[in-house]
C-alpha positions as CSV (number, residue, x, y, z in Angstrom):
1,X,-23.7,-10.0,20.5
2,X,-21.5,-13.1,20.1
3,X,-18.3,-13.1,22.0
4,X,-15.1,-13.6,20.1
5,X,-13.2,-16.7,21.4
6,X,-10.0,-15.7,23.2
7,X,-7.7,-17.3,20.6
8,X,-9.4,-15.4,17.8
9,X,-9.4,-12.2,19.8
10,X,-5.7,-12.5,20.3
11,X,-5.4,-13.1,16.5
12,X,-7.2,-9.9,15.8
13,X,-5.0,-8.0,18.3
14,X,-1.9,-9.4,16.7
15,X,-3.0,-8.6,13.1
16,X,-4.0,-5.0,14.1
17,X,-0.7,-4.5,16.0
18,X,1.3,-5.8,13.1
19,X,-0.4,-3.5,10.6
20,X,0.3,-0.5,12.8
21,X,3.8,-1.3,14.0
22,X,5.4,-3.2,11.2
23,X,5.4,-0.3,8.7
24,X,6.9,2.0,11.3
25,X,9.7,-0.4,12.2
26,X,10.3,-1.2,8.5
27,X,10.4,2.5,7.6
28,X,12.9,3.3,10.3
29,X,15.1,0.4,9.4
30,X,15.1,1.1,5.7
31,X,15.7,4.8,6.2
32,X,18.7,4.0,8.3
33,X,20.1,1.6,5.7
34,X,19.6,4.1,2.9
35,X,21.3,6.9,4.8
36,X,24.2,4.7,5.9
37,X,24.9,2.9,2.6
38,X,23.9,5.4,-0.1
39,X,27.2,5.2,-1.9
40,X,27.3,1.4,-1.8
41,X,23.7,1.1,-3.1
42,X,24.6,3.4,-6.0
43,X,27.1,0.8,-7.1
44,X,24.7,-2.2,-7.0
45,X,25.1,-4.6,-9.9
46,X,22.2,-6.2,-11.8
47,X,22.1,-9.3,-9.5
48,X,22.1,-7.2,-6.4
49,X,19.2,-5.1,-7.7
50,X,17.2,-8.2,-8.5
51,X,17.7,-9.4,-5.0
52,X,16.7,-6.0,-3.7
53,X,13.5,-6.1,-5.7
54,X,12.7,-9.6,-4.5
55,X,13.2,-8.5,-1.0
56,X,11.1,-5.4,-1.6
57,X,8.2,-7.5,-2.9
58,X,8.2,-9.5,0.3
59,X,8.5,-6.5,2.7
60,X,5.8,-4.6,0.8
61,X,3.5,-7.6,0.9
62,X,4.0,-8.1,4.6
63,X,3.5,-4.4,5.4
64,X,7.1,-4.0,6.5
65,X,8.0,-1.1,4.1
66,X,5.9,1.6,2.6
67,X,5.6,1.5,-1.2
68,X,6.3,5.3,-1.5
69,X,9.7,5.0,0.2
70,X,10.7,2.1,-2.0
71,X,9.7,3.9,-5.1
72,X,11.5,7.1,-4.2
73,X,14.7,5.2,-3.4
74,X,14.6,3.2,-6.7
75,X,13.8,6.4,-8.6
76,X,16.8,8.1,-7.1
77,X,19.2,5.3,-7.8
78,X,17.9,3.9,-11.1
79,X,16.0,6.8,-12.7
80,X,13.1,6.0,-15.1
81,X,14.3,2.5,-15.4
82,X,12.8,2.0,-12.0
83,X,9.2,2.6,-13.2
84,X,8.4,-0.8,-14.8
85,X,10.4,-2.5,-12.0
86,X,8.6,-0.9,-9.2
87,X,5.2,-1.5,-10.9
88,X,6.0,-5.2,-11.2
89,X,7.1,-5.2,-7.5
90,X,3.8,-3.5,-6.5
91,X,1.6,-5.9,-8.4
92,X,3.3,-9.1,-7.3
93,X,3.3,-7.8,-3.7
94,X,-0.4,-6.9,-3.9
95,X,-1.2,-10.5,-5.1
96,X,0.7,-12.0,-2.3
97,X,-1.0,-9.7,0.2
98,X,-4.4,-10.5,-1.3
99,X,-3.8,-14.2,-0.9
100,X,-2.2,-14.0,2.5
101,X,-5.2,-12.0,3.8
102,X,-7.6,-14.8,2.8
103,X,-5.3,-17.5,4.3
104,X,-4.9,-15.7,7.6
105,X,-8.5,-14.7,7.8
106,X,-10.0,-18.2,7.2
107,X,-13.5,-16.9,7.8
108,X,-12.6,-15.2,11.1
109,X,-13.3,-11.6,10.0
110,X,-16.6,-12.6,8.3
111,X,-17.7,-14.0,11.6
112,X,-16.5,-11.0,13.5
113,X,-18.3,-8.4,11.3
114,X,-21.6,-10.3,11.4
115,X,-22.4,-8.4,14.6
116,X,-21.0,-5.1,13.2
117,X,-23.5,-3.8,10.6
118,X,-21.5,-0.7,9.7
119,X,-18.4,-2.6,8.9
120,X,-20.3,-5.2,7.0
121,X,-22.1,-2.5,5.0
122,X,-18.8,-0.8,4.2
123,X,-17.3,-4.0,2.8
124,X,-20.4,-4.8,0.9
125,X,-20.3,-1.4,-0.8
126,X,-16.7,-1.9,-1.7
127,X,-17.7,-5.2,-3.3
128,X,-20.5,-3.6,-5.2
129,X,-18.3,-1.0,-6.7
130,X,-15.1,-3.0,-7.2
131,X,-13.3,-1.2,-9.9
132,X,-14.0,2.3,-8.6
133,X,-13.2,1.3,-5.0
134,X,-9.9,-0.3,-5.9
135,X,-8.7,2.6,-8.0
136,X,-9.7,5.1,-5.3
137,X,-8.1,3.1,-2.6
138,X,-4.8,2.9,-4.5
139,X,-4.8,6.6,-5.5
140,X,-5.2,7.8,-1.9
141,X,-1.8,8.7,-0.4
142,X,-3.1,8.0,3.2
143,X,-4.5,4.5,2.7
144,X,-1.6,2.1,3.4
145,X,-0.9,-0.3,0.5
146,X,-0.8,-3.5,2.7
147,X,-3.8,-2.7,4.7
148,X,-5.9,-2.1,1.6
149,X,-4.8,-5.5,0.3
150,X,-6.4,-7.0,3.4
151,X,-9.5,-4.8,3.2
152,X,-10.1,-5.4,-0.5
153,X,-9.6,-9.2,-0.1
154,X,-12.1,-9.2,2.8
155,X,-14.5,-7.2,0.6
156,X,-14.4,-10.2,-1.8
157,X,-13.4,-8.1,-4.8
158,X,-12.4,-10.3,-7.8
159,X,-8.7,-11.0,-8.2
160,X,-8.7,-9.9,-11.8
161,X,-10.2,-6.4,-11.0
162,X,-8.0,-6.2,-7.9
163,X,-4.9,-6.6,-10.1
164,X,-5.8,-4.3,-13.1
165,X,-7.7,-1.6,-11.2
166,X,-5.0,-1.6,-8.6
167,X,-2.4,-1.1,-11.3
168,X,-4.3,2.0,-12.7
169,X,-4.8,3.4,-9.2
170,X,-1.1,3.0,-8.2
171,X,0.2,4.7,-11.4
172,X,-0.2,8.4,-10.2
173,X,1.5,7.7,-6.9
174,X,4.2,5.7,-8.5
175,X,5.0,8.3,-11.1
176,X,5.1,11.0,-8.5
177,X,7.5,8.9,-6.3
178,X,9.8,8.1,-9.2
179,X,9.9,11.8,-10.3
180,X,10.6,12.8,-6.7
181,X,13.4,10.3,-6.5
182,X,14.9,11.4,-9.8
183,X,14.8,15.0,-8.7
184,X,16.5,14.6,-5.4
185,X,20.0,15.9,-5.2
186,X,20.7,14.0,-2.0
187,X,18.6,11.1,-0.8
188,X,20.2,11.4,2.6
189,X,19.3,15.0,2.9
190,X,15.7,14.3,1.9
191,X,15.3,11.5,4.4
192,X,17.0,13.5,7.2
193,X,14.8,16.6,6.7
194,X,11.6,15.0,5.5
195,X,11.0,17.9,3.2
196,X,9.4,17.3,-0.2
197,X,9.1,19.6,-3.2
198,X,6.1,21.9,-3.2
199,X,4.6,20.3,-6.3
200,X,4.7,16.9,-4.6
201,X,2.6,18.2,-1.7
202,X,0.0,19.7,-4.1
203,X,-0.3,16.5,-6.1
204,X,-0.7,14.4,-3.0
205,X,-3.4,16.7,-1.8
206,X,-5.1,16.5,-5.2
207,X,-4.9,12.7,-5.1
208,X,-6.3,12.7,-1.6
209,X,-9.3,14.9,-2.6
210,X,-10.0,12.7,-5.6
211,X,-10.0,9.6,-3.4
212,X,-12.2,11.2,-0.7
213,X,-14.7,12.6,-3.1
214,X,-14.9,9.4,-5.1
215,X,-15.7,7.3,-2.0
216,X,-18.3,9.8,-0.9
217,X,-19.9,9.6,-4.3
218,X,-19.9,5.8,-4.2
219,X,-21.4,5.5,-0.7
220,X,-24.0,8.3,-1.1
221,X,-25.2,6.9,-4.5
222,X,-25.8,3.5,-3.0
223,X,-27.4,4.8,0.2
224,X,-29.9,7.0,-1.7
225,X,-30.6,4.4,-4.4
């Protein structure tokens, strides 16, 4: 087995730590801001909302904020107007994340997985089933948006399919988040308690099952073929 040079090993540790810690830090920070400035945010003008959206694109792309929290917040403050806005934010953020993954990787991951056949096989199967894999990855409520940007980029899925299949896969989660945001009587109370409506939990469970069963079908069909 080839040893990973120390510089590249540190790079892998940094990227892994970032993907794990950045969303947690970002979520805590965003939650605190939403709770502290709910009244002020409700009075944002058009220019301020544009700046908020631009900032959200950057934080989503860099794995600093979860897409669900952004969508719920925008649904709460803007209602259904938020739907096309958040979809645009998701798509632009996903493209940035896709390109960043390739730039940061620079062939490193490909070299690293050469000695890891299971990881290599996993990425190859994602590549062979691009459209289905992208949709299922986006539908799943437990697969982080930013991490899947990296995984799908490393699986060499085409940019066109990454964009359109990702849009289809994100729609159910986005709609659910917007509906949840619209239905909240108090954003601060929701964030403080962490309690979501029962229907949201059932829908998230259904999306999770669809994602899991879909991936099982893909990998079993290719294995037994």
